[in-house]
C-alpha positions as CSV (number, residue, x, y, z in Angstrom):
1,M,37.0,59.6,-71.6
2,V,38.6,60.5,-74.9
3,R,39.3,57.5,-76.9
4,S,42.6,57.6,-78.7
5,S,42.9,55.5,-82.0
6,V,46.7,55.8,-81.7
7,V,47.2,54.1,-78.6
8,G,44.0,52.3,-78.3
9,T,43.6,53.1,-74.7
10,E,41.1,55.5,-72.8
11,G,41.9,58.4,-70.6
12,D,44.7,61.0,-70.0
13,D,47.5,58.5,-69.3
14,G,47.1,57.1,-72.9
15,Q,47.4,60.4,-74.5
16,E,50.5,61.5,-72.3
17,S,52.2,57.9,-73.2
18,A,51.3,58.7,-77.0
19,S,52.4,62.0,-76.8
20,L,55.9,61.1,-75.2
21,R,56.1,58.2,-77.8
22,Y,55.4,60.8,-80.8
23,L,57.9,63.1,-79.4
24,M,60.7,60.9,-79.2
25,R,59.7,59.2,-82.6
26,T,60.0,62.4,-84.4
27,M,63.0,63.6,-82.7
28,T,65.0,60.5,-83.3
29,V,64.0,60.1,-87.1
30,P,66.9,61.2,-89.2
31,G,66.7,63.2,-92.3
32,R,65.9,66.7,-93.2
33,R,62.8,66.1,-94.9
34,T,61.2,64.7,-91.8
35,P,60.0,67.8,-90.2
36,W,58.4,68.9,-93.8
37,L,56.7,65.6,-93.8
38,E,55.4,65.9,-90.4
39,L,54.1,69.3,-91.0
40,A,52.5,68.4,-94.1
41,R,50.9,65.6,-92.3
42,I,49.5,67.5,-89.6
43,L,48.5,70.4,-92.0
44,V,46.6,68.0,-94.2
45,V,44.8,65.7,-91.5
46,G,44.4,68.7,-89.3
47,T,42.4,70.5,-92.0
48,L,40.8,67.5,-93.4
49,S,39.5,66.4,-89.7
50,R,38.0,70.0,-89.1
51,R,36.2,70.1,-92.7
52,V,35.3,66.6,-92.9
53,S,34.8,65.2,-89.3
54,E,32.9,62.2,-90.4
55,W,36.5,60.9,-91.9
56,F,37.8,61.0,-88.7
57,P,35.5,59.6,-86.0
58,D,38.3,58.9,-83.5
59,V,40.7,61.1,-81.9
60,S,44.0,60.7,-83.6
61,V,47.6,62.7,-83.1
62,W,47.0,64.7,-86.1
63,S,43.4,65.5,-85.8
64,D,42.4,68.7,-85.1
65,Y,46.1,69.8,-85.6
66,G,47.0,68.1,-82.5
67,I,44.7,69.8,-79.9
68,G,44.3,66.8,-77.9
69,Y,48.0,66.2,-77.4
70,G,48.9,69.9,-76.4
71,F,49.6,70.8,-80.3
72,V,53.1,69.0,-79.7
73,P,52.5,67.4,-83.3
74,L,52.1,71.1,-84.9
75,V,54.9,72.8,-82.8
76,L,57.4,69.8,-82.9
77,P,58.1,70.1,-86.9
78,L,58.3,73.9,-86.8
79,A,61.0,73.4,-84.0
80,G,62.7,71.0,-86.0
81,L,62.7,73.1,-88.9
82,M,64.0,76.3,-87.0
83,W,66.6,74.2,-85.3
84,L,67.9,72.6,-88.8
85,R,67.8,76.2,-90.1
86,S,70.1,77.5,-87.1
87,R,72.4,74.7,-87.8
88,R,72.8,75.5,-91.3
89,Q,73.5,79.4,-90.5
90,T,76.0,78.4,-87.9
91,G,77.8,76.0,-90.2
92,S,77.7,73.0,-87.6
């Protein structure tokens, strides 16, 4: 069993629930800077969790670039940035 410090539960059900909440929170937060902040967060924490693992004894959404959450935390900001860029190019 993997303990997730984000939701405080054990097992896959807790991780799936945390992934869904993370996805909904990130998609509903307004602002064009949000994807950049999320991307910076995942890159900083992901890198630190790989380099200095004792700083992150528990699994979090951002540790190891979101590997425990199917890389959703890494992919979602990139998808958001691409979507914002496509909207800007089409003038919508």
